[in-house]
N, C-alpha and C positions, 0 to 999 in steps of 0.2 A: 502494499498497500504506500504509492506514495504521496499523499497525502497529509497536512497537518490532524493530529488526534487530540480528543483533549480529551485529560482526566481530571476533574474537579474531586478535592478533598474534602471531607465532611467537614460542616463548617459550626464549627463551638458557638453555644450561644452569645457568649460575649461579641465574635466576629461579627455573629447573622444581625445584630441590633446594629452593627456601628453603620456611620456609612461612608467609613473610609472601604474604596474597593482592595479586595484580595492582591497581594502580590502575584506576578504575574511571571512563572518558572520556565524557562524552554530547555526541555526533554531532549535534547540533542543526540541521535541513534537509532540503528534499526531492528523498533519492537519488534520480537519475539517471543511467542507463548516458550519458547526451549529455550531460553537466557533467564536464568535463574534471578537475577540481580533483575532483569526486566520485572520480572512479574512480583517479584518485593513492593516495587514503587508503590504503586495505590494502598497498600499496605501503610510501609511510612508517610507519605500525605497524609493519611488520615489518622496516626498519632504524633502526628507535630500538632494536627489542630487540635485532637483531644486533649494531650497532654501538655502541650506547650505552648496553646495559643495561637499558631502557627498557620495562619490560612494560606494557603496555596493555589494560584489558577493556574495548571499544570496542562501545558499540551506538547505533544511529544512532535516530534521535527524531524524528517528520516534525514540523513547525509545529503540523499540527493537534488533535497532542499534547502539546507542550510547552502548550501553555497550561493542561493541568491545572497546580492548585498544587503537588504535589511531583515535578512530571517532571526536575525535575535534581536536587532535595535527593538527598542520600548519595551524588553522584559525586563525585568527587575535581578532576572537570575540565571544564569545559565547552567545549565552540569549535563558533561558531558560524559555519557553511559559507557559499561563493557558494551563488549560483542563485536568487535572488528576478528579478522578484516571487515571492516566497513564500506560498505556499498561504493560510498565516494568519499577516498582521503581530503579532496580539495575541500567537500561541505565539512568535514569535522574539522579542518585546519582555518577555513574562512568562516565561523563559527566563535572556534577559540579564539581568533584574533582575534574578531570584532569584541570580544568579551573582556580582552587583556587592554586594546588599544582605548577603549572607550569607560575603560572602569565600571563594567557590567561584574559583582557577582560570580565568580565563578569557582567548579567544582569537577576535575575530574578524577575520573575513577577505575583503575586499569588501563582498558585501551583509553580510556579518556586521559589518563594522567602519560601514555606513551607520545601520543598525539598532542599535548600538549607541551611536552621537553621538544616533538620535530616543529613543531608552529614557532617557538622559540629559537630554534636554532637556526630557520630558515628566513624568518619577518622580520627578528630583532640581532642575528648574529649573524647576517648576511652568509650563510652557512648553507648556501641554492642549493647543492648537492647531498645533505643532508637525508638521510634514508630511515626507511620502516621497513625490515626485511622481511616480514610478509606480505607489504606489498613490493616492495622490490626485492625478490630473492638474488638479483646478481648482482645488488650493491658489493661494491668491493668491501668500503669501511663504514657499514651502518648506525648509524645513530643508537636503534632500537634492533636489537638482534637474538637470536633466539636464546636462550638459558641455559644453561651448563646442564642445569637441573630443574624440571616443569614444575610448574609451580600450581599447576591443578588439583585442587583439591589439596592445599596445603595449609598448613598454618603456623606462624610464625612470629619473632619478638622483634619490635620493632623500635628503636631508641632514638626518641626525641633532641633534639638539639635545644639546651635551654635558651630560654626568651623568643621562641620561633612561634609565627601562630600556630603549628600546627600541635607542640607542645600546651599553648593556653588552649587551645579549643579542646584537645583531649583532659586535661587537668593532669599533665604526669609527664615521668620522661620517658615512661615508656609504657607501650602497649601490645595487647599478642593477635593477629589477624588472619584472617580469613585471604586464602587468593584465589583463585583461577585463571591461570596463564601462563603461558611458553613464551612471552619474550618481554625483555627490560633493558635499560641501560646498560650500554657496555663497551662503546670507545673512552676512555677514562678523558683520552685530551679534547675529543669533544663537549664534554660535557664540562671542562675544567675552560671551553669559551664561553660556556652558557654559563657559568660561575663568577668568570670576569667579565660579563655583559650585566650582572646585575641577579639573574636566579639563584637563588637558597634550597640549597639541598637539607632538606634541614630534619629527616627521617634513613637511618640507614638499617640496615637489617643483622643479624648476628655477626656476617661474613663481611660487612665497612659497605655492602652495596646499598645503592640510591635509592630508597623506595617511597619518598617524599618529596615535593618540592613547591616553592609558593615564591610569589612576589612580592617582596618590600617596594610599600609606596604608593599599593595598589590596594583600593579598598578591599576585598575580598579577593586573590587567588590562591586558590589551593588544589594540590594533586597526590593522588595517592595508589601508586603502584595494586594495592589491595584491594579488595569490594569491602567497603561499609556498609554496602547495602543486603551483604549476607551475614553481618551481625545479628544473633540470639538468633527471637523465632518473629520479627517485625513489626513486633507490640511497641516496641520501643524505637524511636531514630537511634543509630548513631552522634557521638555528637561529632562528625563532621556534616553529616547532614544538616542536625540542628543549628549550627554554626551556618551554616547557609541559609536556610530558613530566616534564620533571624536577620541574614546581610541584605536577603530578599526585602522583608519587613520593613526595616531599615528607609532602603531604597526606595520604596515605594512611599513612604511618608513622605518624604524628600521631593520628589515626581511630584504628590498631590501635592504640597506645601506650596511650591515653586509655581504651579499654576492656580492657584486660587489670589 
């Protein structure tokens, strides 16, 4: 399905009584009932509304549609979801670039993390040939490459940098998270370029491999190789998802205030 689809969370009593419209969330990815993280999204949106009072008006945007210049403009947050290889790498990168350059709160998980690094390498660092091996198997020196050990179904510890957004969001310097991926950042030299140009790698696994990235100076820009969607049973949103919701609601309030 190549058209936008709408997923609205249940409104809390306080939210339904408010005249302020809910924050608009772009869920970018190729929605599939076979992707566990996708099936969790409606549960997580309901949990945000019921438990946290964060009501989000969510729209699924296929990556083929996300290539359009205004695809995610006007949204209060962008969530680049798992499910790679995406049908359109260009669409995935375009959505991330818009969120990054226009200060729209952004969360990238699993494939969203991988493509956030790829977008930054190409458009913020001038590394035009940076590649994702899943999309370009013939790339000589890919930024994102097959992991030595697949993380499909794996759970592992992640250490977070003190003072980072990730540490503040999770309220700890260490967390245990679930993965479902076979690709990750590999080229240390390219990662050093991204770091030098402002991207912060704020989470690593037990072997020191990059697992979380963020962009200082941006209102909210966070990406993780693990899948917070799979945390728990879906009745309580992971802190990263909750933080994105808060950032979206804050942006919506600013937007409404500016229009008043």
